[in-house]
N, C-alpha and C positions, 0 to 999 in steps of 0.2 A: 591286605598285603598279597603279593603275587604267590602263585602256587609253586611249591617246591616239593616234588614227589621224591621219596626216598627210593633209591635203586636197590635191587635185591643184594643182600650181603652187606648192606651199609647200615650203620646204626646212627641214632640221633641223640644229641646231648643238648640240654637247655641250661643256660647260665644267666643269672640276673645281671642285667647291664649295670645297675648302680653298684653292684659288688665288684665287677671288673673295672668300672670307671666311676669311682665315687663322685657324686654330684651331677652325673649326666643322666637326664631322663627325657631329653628331647631326641626323638628318632632321627632328626635331621642334623644332630650335632656332628661336627667334622671328626671328632675323635672316634665316634662309632664307625664311620667309614674307614678311618685309618686302621682300626682294629680288624675290621672285616678283610681289608686288603692284605694285611700282614698274615692273617691266619690262612687265607686262601692259598698262599704260597708255600704252606707247610706240607711235608710228605704225609700222605694218608688222609688229608682233609679234602673231601670232595666238594663241599658247599658250605658257605657261611652266609647267614641272612638274619634279619630281625624278625621277630614274631611277638605275639602276646600270649601270656599264659591264661589260666582260667580266671584269674583275678584282674585280667586286662593290663597287667604290668608288662613293660617292654623287656623281652628276654632275647638273648643271642642264641640262635640255634645252629649247631655244628653237625654236619653229616660227615662221618668218618668211616674208614675201612678198618675194622678191628684186626684184620690180618696184617696191616701195615703199621698201625699205631695203636697203642693201648689207651684205654679210658683215662688212666692216670696221667699219661703223657699229654693227651689232648687238654685235660684240665690244667696241667702245669703250663703248657704253652699259652693257653688263654690268659692265665693269671700273670705270667711273665710279660707277655706283650701288653697287657693292660697296665701293669706297673710301669713299663718303659714309656708308654704313651702319657700316662698321668704325670710322670716326672718331667717330661719334655714339654708337652703342650699345656699351656695355662689359659684359664678362662677367668674372667672377673666382671662383675657388674659394679661399676665405680660411680659414686655420686659426683656430679660436676656442678659446682656452684658458680653463679655469675652469668648464666645464659639468660638473655632477655628477649630473644626472638628466635623464630624457627631457623633463620639463616645461620645462627650461631652453631646449631647442631651440625649443619652441613659443613661449616668451616672446620670444626673439630674433626669430623670424619675425614675430610680431605687431608689434613695435616698428619693425623695418626696413621692413616692408610699408607702414607709414603714412607713410614719407618720400616726399614728392612726387618723382616721377621714377624711383622704383624699380619696375621692371616685373615682376620675379619674384624670390622668395627662397625657398631651401630650406635648412634647417639640420639636420644629421645628427649626433645625439648619439653614436652608436657610433664614427664616424670623426672627430668633433670638427671638422667642416668646414661652412662656410656657402657656398653657391653663390648668387650674386646677379647680377642683370642690371639695368642702369640706363641711363637716358637722360642722357648727359653734358651736354646743354643745360639740364637741370633740377637735377641734383645731381652729386656727385662722390664718390670713394672716401673722402675725409677725413670727409665728413658721415656716411657710413654707419659708418665706424670709430668716430667719436665717439658715435654712437647706441648702438652695442654696448658700448663702454667705459663709458658711463654706467650700464649695467645691472650693472656689476661684472665683466665678462668682459674677457679680454685678447686683442688681435689682434697677431699677429706681423707687423711691418712690414718686416722684413728680406727683401729680394728675392733670389732666385737667378735670374739671367738664363738664358733658355732660347733656344737657336738655333731660329729659326722661319722662316717664309716671308716673302719680301719683300711689302710691301703692294701691293695691286693699284694699277695706275697707274704703276708704275715699268717700266723697260724690260724686255723679254724675256717678258712674260706672254702675249703672243699665242701663244707656243709651248705654252701650256697647253691649246689647243684640241684636242678629240678629234673624229675623224670616222671613221665606219665606212660604207663603201659598202654599200648594201643592208642596213644594220644593223637588227636586230630586238631592240633592248635592251628588256628586260622584256617586256611584252605589246604593245609598239608595233608597228604595221604601217608600217614605213618603207621598204618595197620600192619600187624604181623612183623614188626621190627622192634628190636630191643631199645628201651629208653632207660637211661641210668638215673638213679635218684639216691640222694643222701639226705636224711632229715635235717631240718634246720635246728640250730641250737637255740632254744628259747631261754637264754640266760638273762641275768638281770641287766647286764650292759648290752642290751639288744636293741637293734633298730626296729622301728614299728613294722617293717615288713618281715621281720624275722632274721635280720642279718646282724652278725656280731658287730658291735661298734664300741669305740673308745672315745673319750673326750680329747679332741685336738682341733686346732683351727683347720677349717676346710681348705685354706690356702696350702696347707701341707700336703693335701691330696690332689685336688684338681682345680682349685681356684674358682669354683662356682660359689662365689661369696655374695651374700646379700647384707649390706650394711644397714644398720638400724639408725639411720639418720632421721632428723626431724623433718616432717613434711609440711613445714609452715610456709608462710609467704616467702617468696624469693626476696632475700634481702641483699642480693649480690654480695658485696663485701661488708655488709652492715652488721651491726651488733644484734645478736639474736636474743639478748636480754630484754624481756618485755617491759622492764622498768626503765630502760635507757631512754634518753630523749629521742623524739621521733626523727630528728635529723641525723642521729647516729644509726638508727635502725633502718632508715631508708636513704642512704647516701646518694643513690642515683637520682631520686626525686629531688633531693636537696640541691644537687648540682644543676639539675634542670631549672629549678626555680631561681637559683642564683643567676644562671644564664639569661633567663627571661627578665630578671630585674635589671641587669646591666644593659640589655638590649632596649628595654623600655626607657631607661634614663637617657641613653645615647640618642635614641630616635626622637623622643619628645624634645630633648634639649636642642638637637640639631634642627628640628622642624620649627621650633619657636624662635630660633636664632640665639638662644642663650649660650649654646656650645658651638664653637667653630669646629670645622672638620678635624683639625689637628687635636682638639680636646676630646672629640667623640671617638676618634680612632682607638685609643687605649681601652675605652669602655666596650667597643665592638670586639676588640681583641680578647678582653676578659670574657665576654659572652661566648666567643668562639671556643675558648679554652674550657670553660665550664660545661658548655653544651656538647662539645665534641670529645671530651676526655674519654668517656666509656666507648664511644664509637671508634676513636683512633686507636686505643690500646688493644682492641680486638681486631680491627680491620688491617692495620699496618702489618703485623706479623703474618696474617692470613694472605694478604696481597703479595708479600715477599715470598711466600711459599708457592705462589703461582695460581691462587684462586681469586676470582673476581666475583663478588656476591653483591647482594642488595646494599649492604652496609658500605661497600666500596663505592657504589653509585651515589649514595648519599654524601659521603665524604668528598667525592669528586665534584658533586654539585656545589657544595659549600666552598671548596677551594676555587672552583671556576668562577663563582659569584664574586669572591674576593679579588681574584685576578682581574675581573672586569670592572672592579671598583664599586660593585653593588653590595656593600657590606651589610646593610640592613637585611637584604634578601638572604644572604648566606647565614647570618646570625639567627634569623627567624627560622630557617630550615633546621639548623642544629638544635635550637630550643624546642621546636615542635617534635622533632624526631626523638630527642632525649626524653621529653615529657611523655610522648606516646609510649615509648618502650618501658618507662618506669611504671606507668599506669597499667600497661599490658602485663608486665611481670607481676604486679600486685594482684591483678584480676586472676591470672593463671594460678597464683598461689592460693586463691580462694578455692579453686577446684582441687588442688593438691591437698588442701586442708581437710577436705571431705574424706579422703582416704587416710590422711595422716591421723585423723581422729581414731581410726581403728587401731593404728599402731600405738597411740598414746595410752589406750586402755590396758595394754598388756603390762602387768607388773614386771619390774626388772629383777626382783628378788622373791624368794618364797621362804616361808617358815616351815622347816622340815624336822621331823622327829627321827633322831638317829641314836639308838640305844635308849638311855633313860633321859636324855636331854633334848631340848628344842633349840635349834639354831637357825639364823637367817642366812641363806646362801644365795649366790647368784643363780639365776634361772638355768643357765647353761650347765651348771654342775649337777643338776638333778639326774637321776637314773631311773629306769623302769622299776616299779614297785616301791619307790620311796613313799613315805607317808607325809603328806603336806597338811599343815593345819591352816584352816581358813576361818578367821574370826568374823564376827558380825560387822557388816559394813565394808569388808575388804573385797577386792576383786580376786577371783579364782585365778591362780597362776598356771594351772596345768589342765590338760585333758585327763580325766581319770574317773575312778569309781568311788562313790561314797562308802566308807566302811564304818563310819559312826556319825551320828547327828542327823538332823533334819532341818531344812530351811527353805525359804522361797528364794529363787534366783532370777535376777533380771538379765535376760539374754538378748535384749533388744538390739544391742550393738552388733550382735552376730546374726540373729535370725529375723530381726524386724518385728518380733512379737512384743506388743505393747504391754501385755499383762505378765507379771512374774509367774514362774512355774514352780510348783512344789517338787522338791527332790529329797529323797531319803536314802537309807541304807540300801546298797545294791544297785542304785541308779547312777547314771553317768552325768558328769558335769563337763562344761567346756571352758577352756581358758578365756579370760576376759569377761565372764559372767560376774555380775555384782551380787554378792551374798547379802541376804536379808538379816533377820534377827538371830538366827541360830548359828552355832559354831559347827564346823564340819571337819572331818578327817577324810582326806582324799588320797587314794592310792594312785600313783602316777601310772598312766597307761601309755603316754606318748612323750617322747623327748621334746625339748623346747622348740626345735625347728620343724617338728612334725605336727604340732597342734593345729586344730582346725583354723584358729585365728591366724596363725603364722602362714599357713598354706593359702588361706583366702587372700591375705594381703599380698603374698608373692604372686599368686595367679592374677589378681586384679592389676598389679603393676605390669605384669607381662601382657595382659590384655590391652592396657592403655597404650602399650608400645607398638601394638600391631596396627597395620594400616587397613582401614575400611575401604570398600569399593570406591566411595566418593573421593577418598584421599588419593587413591591410585589415579583416578581421572584428573584430579587437580595437579598431581605431579607431572603427568603426561602433558597437560595443557601448558604448564610452566615451561617445560623444555622447548615447546614451540614458540610460546609467547615472548620469552626474554630475547632470544636471538633476533626475532622479527622486529621487536621494538628498538633494539640497539641499532639494527640496520637502518630503520626508518629515521631514528634520531641522528645518526651519522649523516645521512643524506640531507636531513633538515638543517644541519649545521653548516654544510658545505655548499649545497646546490643554490639556495636563494642568494647568498652573497656573490657567488660566481656569476649568476645571471643578473645581478644588480637589483634584485627584488628587495633585499633587506641588508642593513648594515651587519658586519660580522658580529658585533656585540649582541645585537638583538637576536640574531639567528642562534648564537651560542646559548643565550639564556633560554630561548624557547626549547632548544634541544635538551638542555639540562633539565628543564621543567618536565619535558615529556618522559625522560628517563625515570625521574622521581615518580611521576604519575603512574608509570607502568610497572613499578617495582611490586611484585606479587606477595607482599607480606600478609595481607588479609586473606588472600587465596590460600596461602600455605597453612594458615591457622583455621580456616573455615571448618574443616572436618576434625582435626585432632582435638581442638578445644571442646567440641561437642561430644566426641567419644570419651574424652577424659571425664567430663562432667556427668555424662550418661551412665558410664560404668560405675563411677563413684556413687551416684544416686541409687543405682540398683543395689550395690553392696550395702548401703545404709538400710535398705529394706529387705535384706536377707535373700537377695537374688544375685548369684555369681554369674556374670556374663564374661566369657573368656576372650572376647575380642570385638573390635569394631565391626567386623563382617557379620557377627551374630547379632550385635546390637541393631544393625540396619535390617538384617533379614527377618528378625522377629516381627517387624511391623508389616512385612509384605506376605505373610503366610496366607495361603488360600485353603489349606487343609491341615488338620491336626489329628494325629492318631494317638489314642490313649491305650496304654496297657491297663488291664483290669486290676489284678491283685497288687495291692500296695500303692496304687496310683488313684484309681477311682474309689477303691475300698481301702479299709484301714490296714489290711494285710495280716490280720490275726483274727481267729475265730471268736465269736461271742454267742451266748445262748440266745437263740431266736424265739423258741417256743418250748413249752413244757406241757406234758400230759401226766396226770396223776391218777392213780386208782381211786375209787370212791372213798376209801377209808384213809387216804393219805393226803396231808396238806402240802401246799406248794413249798412252804418254808421247811417243813420236815424233810421232804425229798432233797431240796437244795442243800440243807445243812449237812445231812448224812453223806450225800454224794461228794460234797466239797471236802469233808474230813478225810474221806478215803482217797480222793484224787490228789490231795496234798502230798501224797507219797509217790505220785507219778510225775514223769516229765513229759507226758504226751501233750501236744498243743491243745487238744480239746479239754484236758484236765485244767489247764490254766483258765479257760473260759468259764468253767463251772466255779472255780475258786473266786474269780473276779466277780461273778454274779452274786455269790454269797457275801463277799466283802462289801459290795455295793448295797446289799440288803441289810448289812450290819448284823449278820448271823454269826454267832460264835461257833467254832469248829469243835465237834465232839471228839472224845478220846477214842483212838482206834487201836485195835490190837494188831495181830500179824496181818500183813498185806502181801498177797501172792500175785505176781504177774503171770498171766497166761498168754503166751506169745500168739499174736494174731487174733486174740479174742477180747481180752480186757483184764479186769482185776477181780480177785476174791479176797474178802476181808472179814474179820470178826469184830463186831461192834456191840458191846453190851450183851454178849452171848448170842447175838444174832448173826446168821450167815448171810453175807451180802455179796451179790454179784453185780458188777458194772461192766458193760461191754456191748458187743454187737448181738445181732439176732442169733448168730451161730452159737454164741456162748450160752444163751438161754436154751436153745434147741438141744445142745449137747448135755445139758443138765435136766432135760425133760420138763422144762418150765413152760407152761402154756401162756401164750400171749393173747390177751383178751381181744375180741373182735373190734372193740372201740380203739384199742391201741394199734391194731393192725391197720385199720382204716386211716388213723392219724399218720402212721409211718408211711403208708402209701402216698398220702397227700404230700408229706414232706419230701419224699423221694422224687415226686414229679416236679417239685420246685427246686430240686437239686441240693437239698440240705443234708449234710451228714447227720447221722442219728446215733444215740446211745441209750441203752435200756438199763434199768435198775431193777433187781429182784431181791426180795428179802424172804429168807426161809422158804424158798421154793415157789414164791408167788411174785408175779410182776407188780411192782409198786409205782413205776413211773418211767418216763422217757424224755429225752432232751433232743431238740433239733438245734443245729448250729448253722450260723452263716458268717460270712466275712462282711461285716457291716460297711455301709457306704461311709465315706468321709463326710463330715458335717457340711463341708463347703463344696462337695462335688457337684451337686445339682445347680447351685448358684453360679459356680464357675462356668459350667457348660452354657447356662443361660446368658452369662455376661459375654462369652466369646461369640455366641450367636448374635447378640445385640451389637457387637463390634463389627459384624459383617464377615466373620470367618465362615465361608460357605459350606465347608465339608468337615464334619466331625465324625470320626470312625473309632470304634473300639476293637483292638486286637487282643485276643486272649487265647491262652493255651487250655482254658477250661472248656467244658462241654457247651454245646450251643444253647441248651436250655438255661443253664445258669448265666451264661454270658448275655443272652437276650434279656433276661430278667433284670440284670444290673444295668444294662444299656437303657432299657425303657424307663427305669427308675430315675435315671439322671437326665434323660432327654436326648440321648444319642439314638439316631435312627438306623445307622449302618453298623452291623456287627460281623466280625470275622472270627470264628471260634476254632478250637482244636488245632491251634497253630504251634508248631515247633519254632525255635529261634530262626531257623532258615526260612520258614514260611512267613515270618514277620518281615524279614528282609524283602522277600518277594512282594509282599503286600505294600511295603513302603515304596518299592520301585514302581509298582503299578500306579500308586498315587502320584508319584513324581512325574510319570509320563502324562498323567491327566491334568495335574494342577501346578506342576513346576516347582512351587515353593511349599514344602511340607515339613512339619515338625513332628517328632515322635516324643511322647512323654512316657517315661518308664522308671523303673527302680534302679537302673544303672548297673545291674548285675547280669541277669539272664537276658535283658533287653539290649545289651551292649551292641550286638551287631546291627540291630535296627536303629539304635541311637546314632551310630556312626554313619549309617546310610542316608538318613534324613538330612534335609537342608540344615535344620537346627535340631540337635538332640538335647532334650531337657530331662534332667534326672531329679527325682524326688530325693532331696539330699540327706534325709535322715539325720538332720543337724550336722551335716558335713562328713558323712562316711567317706572313707578313702576311695571306694569304687565310684561313688557318685561324683566326687570332685574330679577324678581323673578321666572318667569315661565321656561325660557329656560336654556339650558346648555351653550349656546353661545349667546351673544347679539351683534348685529352690531349697535353700539351706534349712528352713524351718519345717520342711515337709508340709507347707501350707499351699494347697493347690490354688487358693484364691490369689496367690502372688503371680500366677500365670497371666491373667488379664492385665495386671499392673505392668508386667514386663512387656507385653505386646503394646500397651498404650504408651509406655515410656519410649519404646522403639519408634513408634509412629511420630511422637513428638520430637525425638532426636533427628529423625529423617527430615521432618519439616524444618527444623532449625538449621540443619546442614544445607538444605536447599536454599533457605533464606540467606545464609551466609555466602553461599556460592554466588547467588544473584547480586548481593551487595558488593562483594569483592570484584566480580567481573563487571558489574554495572559501573562502578567507580572508575575502573581502568578504561572501559569503553567511552565514558564521558570525558575523562581528563585528557587522554592522549590527543584527541583531535583539538580540544579547546586550548591546550597548551601549545600545540604546533601552530595553531592559527592566531595565537597571541591573545585569546580571549580570557585566559587564566594565567596569572603570573606564578613564579616559583613558590611564593608563600602560600598561595591558594592550593597549589598542587600538594605541598607538604601537609597542609591542614587536612585536606580530603584524604590523603594517603594514610596519615596516622589516625585520623578520625574513623575511617572505615575499619582499620585494624582493631581499634578499641571497641567499636560497635560489634564486630564479629565475636570477639571474646566475651563481651558482656551479654550478648544474645545467647551464647552457648551456656553461660552460667545460669540462665533461667532453668536449666534442667536440674540444678541442685535443689530447687524449690518445687520440683514436680510432684504433684499428688494426684492420684487417680481415685475417683469415686464412681461407683456404678451409676450410670445415668438413670434417672427416674423414668418410669414408663408412663 
């Protein structure tokens, strides 16, 4: 974000955007810009701009003159303006049913955009969603819904309340203020200026970011609503009951087959002389009605609103054929068009099902203990710290911490891990996980809409709605193609008859056929279908890709930079080596040390305890344990005086370190290992060396990426050069840059970008955030979906499994290949059919068959991504 230097005498205040504008987290949201403009006009406020805090959350930063306006007044102004904006400007993501092609989305946008008061609208055919923003003083939701319904589409009006934030203006929101003394958020120079801070209220009814919240529908606040509709196959107006007859579940396909049946009977009857023309005409008419029903009910209202789209061209072609007396051609056009759209809709539903499967695993209710009783309640009514009971074989309904019980959990739907993981008291669980044999009691840590699963589904839906570079190209090409073809078709219909080269009827049929041939339906779906399927497939395997642009870019990477700690290594220390005095056994030293360290919260203490637990050593009884700041611990065990700590602790207690131990300590120090010594009754009895162990899959991942042709692999580390080089050489990375601060990592990424153009950064998503944002693609080790990892990066590996990175790169390359194939197919058919129809080599029916066939081929080709599996090639 741009640099905003604070002037002398000016103070800065940070406020959380989601508190001022509940439901708004997109920095480009129009309501944020409205709030900025309103506040800039207030007396004493010098500057208003967006920034990010230390957790990478979007905050609003206000620079104000305390001599002109007080802190309380600035806070009150921001809250009041936020309340005014949220009450007036509404946002909603509305499911739209009945769309069966990409042009349907454009038609809806055209009509809704013309409604006075609608500020923006985007309709996404792949996800069947319409996102609309409107001014409630000029229009309302009902008007928008009626406009869409008049086009023949259905809006789901049923609401699922979502627990959200309390609207600004209610009590307690002053606690949302952030203040950081000497803060340097973003590129701001805020040194030596006052920043005001009030602590958050971590109450039970609290939002996951620490904001006070109460249960109410989000429409009451800012209308950023996400409906929990089913993501099954598109049934248009069909029955969603799986037990209903197929013709009720797929009415569009049924109507198409009826149209084809009437056409076949009429054509065969007329060709064989069984049916005279007057008897065949009613059958052709019935074929027209059945095949053109869905087309007409969408196209006629759209055309009356002033938009002429692909569907209008098809309807015009059928009507033109009938007026020219060529009823079989017109009926064949409508039959193939309706059949193609019905099959296309069914195929796209397959891709939506891949994401819908995630939504279906989320329980709608939870069994909660309140007081002395257990009751089943709606998921949305849960609050932080509720105790949820999860029985054997049930799915976990919440993100939380186990307070009682132990069981194996199948997290495959979330993380792609095929093997269940053991979880016990004190460990975290994720909503959507399938519980094994044990019963669990889980304390709720996140509200329903904030669980990892809910956020992943929301982010994947948003990602599927974003346009990839290939789609941008296709859109630009369409804008040039369609007017050119219409111009050529018009000339083809007029010029030959005027020059006496063709009869008017023949020229008109050729012109209509050319228009049908050039309709870019397949081109419009070439990229979105592949992006939809690719992102869904990635999500199934525990990889969250936030948009088509990142899906495409992953496959073009020429260099990848890795953070060390937590990315190539496990991110927590482990015992690397042990030295013991001649009279002391390994197990004795480990057992005694672990017993004492169990009283400590030091990271190295956890490593010793883990080593003892792995060796199945029981912990000894320990007396008083005293912490010596900067040195270590002193304890009494069975009457013995034990010291555990650094060299200085033993020196201060006049304890001699044997030459053998000194030599070992020196060797460990050269390798960059932290050390800890243990003494008993004035004599050194042992020493530990610690390391941050490599991830089990780090070396194989690096080898896989090299085998895939990624030319440059670099490790960026804030650790010293000796440790960094050791880790890099262990995994097979040849280039290392060490002793880097976050700003240095950004410089390193920029230098790689200059050299290689396409660069990824893999990090933990917290202190690597600036470098993640700078890279072409930022990839975060997701820690099973931590907030920062999900929000910061372009791609998150939800299971913390580094081996998913080669899978993501391979999936991207396959997606790009399929997109290229789709573009060639769609453009090739257009280039083939336009001249052949104009020259009379292909009739209208052939044009329709190729047109619909190419569209269906493009979608089915994209669906291959749903079955994509990557295995490391054998050497």
